[in-house]
Legacy VTK file of the C-alpha trace (Angstrom):
# vtk DataFile Version 3.0
C-alpha trace
ASCII
DATASET POLYDATA
POINTS 162 float
-0.194 0.038 0.113
2.363 2.513 0.656
4.079 2.163 -2.609
0.322 2.481 -4.328
0.007 5.652 -2.075
3.005 7.022 -3.322
2.064 6.416 -6.978
-1.359 7.684 -6.363
-0.045 10.835 -4.926
2.341 11.233 -8.077
-0.457 10.845 -10.504
-2.234 13.138 -8.591
0.217 15.811 -8.630
1.710 14.865 -12.002
0.054 17.786 -13.904
1.601 20.439 -11.254
5.140 18.727 -12.048
4.653 19.162 -15.560
3.466 22.849 -15.045
6.323 23.244 -12.654
8.774 21.873 -15.160
7.367 24.074 -17.869
7.483 26.950 -15.697
11.301 26.541 -14.581
12.259 25.691 -18.285
10.373 28.892 -19.521
12.259 30.958 -16.691
15.697 29.443 -17.799
15.072 30.317 -21.439
13.795 33.766 -20.688
16.688 34.288 -18.217
19.144 32.903 -21.186
17.531 35.376 -23.817
17.960 38.346 -21.418
21.437 37.445 -20.852
22.179 37.273 -24.386
20.123 40.544 -25.157
22.262 41.953 -22.240
25.445 40.831 -23.900
24.085 42.405 -27.325
23.301 45.634 -25.817
26.509 46.014 -23.909
28.408 45.279 -27.087
26.261 47.751 -28.794
26.768 50.312 -26.028
30.689 49.662 -26.470
30.454 50.252 -30.111
28.818 53.468 -29.786
30.824 54.566 -26.942
33.842 53.655 -29.326
32.489 55.612 -32.161
31.866 58.887 -30.017
35.363 58.732 -28.893
36.637 58.208 -32.461
34.593 61.031 -33.647
35.675 63.422 -30.778
39.244 62.474 -31.608
38.785 63.075 -35.296
37.586 66.536 -34.622
40.472 67.420 -32.387
42.785 66.284 -34.876
41.015 68.277 -37.771
41.019 71.416 -35.588
44.479 71.004 -34.679
45.388 70.341 -38.672
43.780 73.714 -39.219
45.746 75.442 -36.607
48.958 73.806 -38.123
48.000 75.066 -41.585
47.267 78.580 -40.318
50.528 78.526 -38.768
52.287 77.429 -41.722
50.522 79.994 -43.849
51.777 82.693 -41.519
55.315 81.635 -41.656
55.303 80.935 -45.290
54.112 84.463 -45.837
56.685 85.563 -43.484
59.492 84.062 -45.533
58.089 85.213 -48.795
58.289 88.794 -47.327
61.824 88.101 -46.106
62.500 86.992 -49.560
61.118 90.113 -51.195
63.111 92.311 -48.891
66.338 90.249 -49.403
65.890 90.780 -53.299
65.418 94.307 -52.951
68.422 94.741 -50.721
70.778 92.886 -53.261
69.301 94.708 -56.026
69.711 98.280 -54.096
73.400 97.349 -53.439
74.153 96.054 -56.881
72.751 99.362 -58.349
74.388 101.477 -55.692
71.230 102.712 -54.352
72.179 101.528 -50.916
75.769 100.916 -49.330
76.969 98.609 -46.653
79.594 100.121 -44.420
81.621 99.639 -41.468
83.018 101.571 -38.569
86.912 102.402 -38.745
89.053 103.551 -36.181
91.542 105.369 -38.020
90.312 106.503 -41.550
92.551 105.574 -44.655
92.020 108.408 -47.305
93.321 108.127 -50.839
94.790 111.553 -50.893
95.496 114.303 -48.255
92.714 116.469 -49.649
90.100 113.349 -49.595
88.216 112.945 -46.031
86.640 109.725 -44.677
82.970 109.981 -44.406
82.010 110.864 -40.744
79.013 110.421 -38.743
77.459 113.050 -36.659
79.115 111.586 -33.461
82.658 111.675 -35.044
82.693 107.947 -36.043
84.385 107.225 -39.518
82.679 104.927 -41.856
84.215 103.023 -44.747
82.176 101.448 -47.696
82.133 97.544 -48.356
83.218 96.359 -51.726
80.119 95.204 -53.972
80.984 91.658 -54.134
81.948 91.619 -50.423
78.695 93.324 -49.746
76.779 90.501 -51.489
78.759 88.008 -49.578
77.833 89.462 -46.221
73.990 89.842 -47.367
74.300 86.099 -48.129
75.705 85.385 -44.761
72.738 87.704 -43.115
70.235 85.756 -45.345
71.190 82.550 -43.879
71.025 83.733 -40.267
67.479 85.199 -41.027
66.371 82.064 -42.649
67.484 79.983 -39.809
65.854 82.231 -37.035
62.520 81.869 -39.241
62.898 78.193 -39.337
63.688 77.952 -35.748
60.609 80.319 -34.908
58.365 78.063 -37.023
59.403 75.110 -35.380
58.983 76.486 -31.781
55.267 77.692 -32.848
54.700 74.118 -34.269
55.862 72.599 -31.141
54.021 74.961 -28.919
50.884 74.259 -30.817
51.306 70.605 -30.927
52.093 70.345 -26.910
49.019 71.911 -26.026
LINES 1 163
162 0 1 2 3 4 5 6 7 8 9 10 11 12 13 14 15 16 17 18 19 20 21 22 23 24 25 26 27 28 29 30 31 32 33 34 35 36 37 38 39 40 41 42 43 44 45 46 47 48 49 50 51 52 53 54 55 56 57 58 59 60 61 62 63 64 65 66 67 68 69 70 71 72 73 74 75 76 77 78 79 80 81 82 83 84 85 86 87 88 89 90 91 92 93 94 95 96 97 98 99 100 101 102 103 104 105 106 107 108 109 110 111 112 113 114 115 116 117 118 119 120 121 122 123 124 125 126 127 128 129 130 131 132 133 134 135 136 137 138 139 140 141 142 143 144 145 146 147 148 149 150 151 152 153 154 155 156 157 158 159 160 161
């Protein structure tokens, strides 16, 4: 009897057991789908966050590139202006419109009657030969160009370091 009582009890609750098994299975299936959906949502969120960060970096890079381009334009214009000034100076020295001279302590005169040119403060000056003047202008040009390049490099490094 005890065995028949147990079997009859199980037959009586079999519907409930099947219902419980279906409920547990449904719960597990629902939990699994929520887990997978959560993973997909997390993956989507990560992709979205990466896209936002990439766009911000791209905008920052474009702004920096625009600043570098402006800086390049500025320094190129300075270089062009310096080139024009140098070309004009070379032309003026070659044509005799401008003279390069140096101060001298004891002027040497070609004759007793000739005097060395003097400035208001009494300092004597001597003109520099045309080719030597052109050579000096070349040295000055190289120095000016080096200064322009150094200034451009310093401005660029300062901009990039911001």
